[in-house]
N, C-alpha and C positions, 0 to 999 in steps of 0.2 A: 666790730660788727662793717660791713661793707654798704657803702652808701647805695640809693638808689641812682643816680647819674652815674656812678662806676659799673653798676649792674648794668646796666642799661647799656653802656659803652662796651663793657665787655661781651657781652652778648651778639652787639652786630660785630664787632672786631673778629670774634669767632667765626661766624656763620659769613661775613666777609672775606676775613682770611683763609677759609678753607676753599671758598669757589676762587680767588685771587689763585692759591697756591693751585688749583687744579687747574687751571688757564696756564699756569707759568711751565707747569709740568709737560703740559700737550704742546704749547709753542716749543720747549726746550726739543721734545723727541723730534717733532716734526722739520725743526730747522736741523736739527741732525742729520735727518736724512735728506734735505736740500742739499746743502752743503757736500754731502757724499754723492747728490748728482743723481740721487733714486728718486725726488721728485722738484718739480721746477715750483719757481717763488709762487706762482697762480696759485698753484694746485696745491703748496705748502699751506697756504691761508684757506682754501678752500676746507681742507682738511681739516684744520682748526677749531674752524666754524662748527663744521660737521661734527668733530667730537666733541664742543661744547654744548651743542643741540641735543646731542644725544645724552648726556650726563645732565642735560635740565630735565627733558623725559623722562629720565630714570630714577629721576628723584622729585616727580611730580610737576615738571614744568620751572619758568622761571617764577610767576605768581604762586605757586606751592612752596618754591625756597622764601618767597617776602612773607608769605602769609605765616609759614613757621615761624619765619623770624617774630614776625609782627605777636603773633602768638604766645613765643615766648617772653619777649617784652611787655605784653598785656598781664600775663600771670603776673611777673613783679613787678609791675606798678598796680598789681590790686594787691598782691600780697604785700604790699607797704599802705596800701591805704589810700594812691592814689585816685583822683578821678580823673577819667578818661572823657577824650572831647564828645562823645555822644550821651554820656552822665550831665554834663555843662548842659550841653543843649536843650534836656529835656528839662533842666531845673529852669533855665533860660525862659523855655514855652510857658513852663507852668507860673513862670514869675510874670511872664506878658500877660497869660490869662485873669492873674490875680489882681493885677493893676486894672485892666478893663473892666473887672467885677465891681472892682472901686468904683473906679469911675463911672459907671454905672449908676448904681448904690448913691453917689453925692449926688449924679444929673438929675435924680427921682424926686429927691428931698428926705431920702429915706435913709440919709449917708451917721454919720458921726452924733450918738444925742447929745445936744447941750450947742453944738455947733452949729451959726447961723450961716 
């Protein structure tokens, strides 16, 4: 069975690798056009940037890709029963509220029976 860490790393590597491969391929094609003199270097860089922007737009934007990665990672973490930051923050808030209530009870004299 694959460990949690390995599953998370694999999901991230796949997503990042796909994005990097796309940029590398776009740069290779544009570089070839620059070498042939069909594009200037500045125009080539702008072309790669525009291609990458269009690719991001087609995939739901940069935040869409990040959202998909986060969703996949969160799914893996949920599957393995690992608490997420929001879950821990909620528990921490609840503990703080309970500690406050206990202090109020102790201060009002109706604290733990038999303790003075």
